[in-house]
C-alpha positions in Angstrom: -36.9 77.0 73.1 -35.7 73.6 74.2 -36.9 72.4 77.6 -35.5 69.1 78.7 -34.5 67.6 75.4 -31.6 67.5 73.0 -31.6 69.5 69.7 -29.0 69.7 66.9 -29.3 72.3 64.1 -27.1 73.4 61.2 -27.1 77.0 60.0 -30.1 77.9 62.1 -31.9 81.2 61.6 -34.3 82.6 64.2 -35.8 85.9 62.8 -38.2 88.4 64.3 -37.3 91.2 62.0 -39.5 93.8 60.4 -39.2 95.8 57.2 -41.1 98.9 56.2 -43.0 99.3 53.0 -41.7 101.0 49.9 -43.3 103.8 47.9 -43.2 107.6 47.9 -42.5 107.6 51.6 -40.9 104.5 53.0 -42.7 102.8 55.9 -41.1 102.2 59.3 -39.8 98.7 60.2 -39.7 97.2 63.7 -38.0 94.2 65.1 -40.1 92.3 67.6 -39.7 93.3 71.2 -41.2 91.8 74.4 -43.3 94.6 75.9 -46.9 93.6 76.6 -46.4 90.2 74.9 -43.5 87.8 74.8 -41.9 88.6 71.4 -38.5 88.6 69.9 -35.9 86.2 68.4 -34.8 83.6 70.9 -32.6 80.5 70.9 -33.0 79.0 74.3 -32.1 75.9 76.3 -34.0 75.7 79.7 -33.9 73.1 82.4 -31.7 70.2 83.5 -31.0 67.8 80.6 -31.6 70.4 77.9 -28.8 70.7 75.4 -28.5 72.4 72.0 -25.7 71.8 69.5 -25.5 74.4 66.7 -23.1 73.9 63.8 -22.3 76.3 61.0 -23.6 79.9 61.4 -26.5 80.5 63.8 -28.3 83.8 63.2 -30.6 85.3 65.8 -32.1 88.5 64.5 -34.7 91.2 65.3 -33.7 93.9 62.9 -35.8 96.8 62.1 -35.3 98.1 58.5 -37.0 101.2 57.2 -38.5 101.0 53.7 -36.9 102.8 50.9 -39.0 105.7 49.6 -38.6 107.8 46.5 -39.1 110.9 48.6 -38.1 109.9 52.1 -37.0 106.6 53.6 -38.7 105.0 56.6 -37.0 104.5 59.9 -36.0 101.2 61.6 -36.1 100.2 65.2 -34.3 97.1 66.5 -36.1 94.5 68.5 -34.9 91.8 71.0 -32.6 89.0 70.1 -30.8 86.6 72.5 -29.0 83.3 73.0 -30.0 82.0 76.4 -29.2 79.0 78.6 -30.7 78.4 82.0 -29.6 75.2 83.8 -28.8 73.8 80.4 -26.0 73.8 77.7 -25.6 75.3 74.3 -22.5 74.4 72.1 -22.2 76.5 69.0 -19.7 77.3 66.2 -20.4 80.8 64.8 -23.2 82.9 66.3 -24.6 86.2 65.1 -27.1 88.1 67.3 -28.4 91.2 65.5 -30.9 93.8 66.7 -29.9 96.7 64.5 -31.9 99.5 63.1 -31.4 100.4 59.5 -32.2 103.6 57.6 -34.1 106.8 58.9 -33.7 107.8 62.5 -34.2 104.6 64.4 -32.5 103.0 67.4 -30.9 99.7 67.9 -32.6 97.1 70.1 -31.3 94.4 72.5 -28.7 91.8 71.4 -27.6 89.5 74.1 -26.0 86.3 75.3 -27.4 85.2 78.7 -26.4 82.3 80.9 -28.1 81.4 84.2 -26.5 78.4 85.9 -25.9 76.9 82.5 -23.1 76.8 79.9 -22.6 78.4 76.5 -19.6 77.7 74.3 -19.0 79.1 70.9 -16.1 79.5 68.4 -17.1 83.1 67.4 -19.8 85.3 68.6 -20.9 88.6 67.0 -23.5 90.8 68.7 -24.8 93.9 67.0 -27.2 96.6 68.0 -26.3 99.5 65.7 -28.8 102.3 65.0 -29.2 104.8 62.3 -29.4 107.5 64.9 -28.8 105.7 68.3 -27.1 102.6 69.2 -29.0 100.0 71.3 -27.9 97.6 74.0 -25.5 94.7 73.7 -25.5 92.7 77.0 -23.5 89.6 78.0 -24.8 88.2 81.2 -23.5 85.2 83.2 -25.5 84.8 86.4 -25.4 82.6 89.5 -28.7 81.5 91.0 -27.3 78.2 92.5 -24.3 76.6 90.9 -23.1 79.4 88.6 -22.9 79.8 84.9 -20.1 79.5 82.3 -19.5 81.3 79.0 -16.6 80.4 76.8 -16.0 82.1 73.5 -12.9 81.8 71.2 -13.7 85.3 69.9 -16.2 88.1 70.6 -17.1 91.1 68.6 -19.8 93.4 70.1 -21.0 96.7 68.6 -23.6 99.3 69.6 -22.8 102.2 67.3 -25.2 105.0 66.5 -25.2 107.7 63.8 -25.8 110.4 66.4 -25.4 108.7 69.8 -23.6 105.5 71.0 -25.4 102.7 72.6 -24.2 100.4 75.5 -22.0 97.3 75.5 -22.5 95.7 79.0 -20.8 92.7 80.6 -22.2 91.2 83.8 -20.5 88.2 85.4 -21.8 87.3 88.9 -19.7 85.8 91.7 -19.5 82.0 91.2 -19.8 82.3 87.4 -17.1 82.4 84.8 -16.6 84.0 81.4 -13.8 83.7 78.8 -14.2 85.9 75.7 -11.0 84.9 73.9 -10.1 87.6 71.4 -12.6 90.4 72.2 -13.5 93.7 70.5 -16.2 95.8 72.2 -17.2 99.0 70.4 -19.8 101.7 71.1 -19.3 104.8 68.9 -21.7 107.7 68.5 -21.6 110.3 65.7 -18.2 110.8 64.0 -15.2 110.1 66.3 -12.3 112.5 66.3 -9.3 111.4 64.3 -7.6 108.5 66.0 -10.3 107.9 68.5 -12.5 104.8 69.0 -15.3 104.0 71.3 -15.3 101.1 73.8 
């Protein structure tokens, strides 16, 4: 988190992913999630004067990957991953926010872009919270506490697919704030869609 300063980074990766063990039965893997403690994968600019410039591909991930077993695979559970600006600015090229769950019967976590009275700009943003069994939550939030926030993306691809049940792709833009997604694709499929059908 950047509070009051200026940071420039190239091909930044912030990871709070977990991978289950291998063996006869694969272990479960969990992405970090803020429950009783503040945990997850965060790239944050907070406070007046804070600015982050991100070039290349920025990866923010809290994936949960089940371990591969010779008898049964473990399950994965996605964690919490977000790009966040509060009274500050973030300027990025390509951004990937991933809270997916891989293998077994796990669920996706939380993948978000959140702006509170700040600004975030990016060339391409990809948010993923897919789950082997259930999709998780993808949330894009632009809130107004005083002056309003601004989110400007040249393209957006957001997915919360699940093997059995779809997750949620949610967009919140408060009065006084603005959001431009450019070329946007929002997908939330569960199970196997019927021929010719897609989720959104």
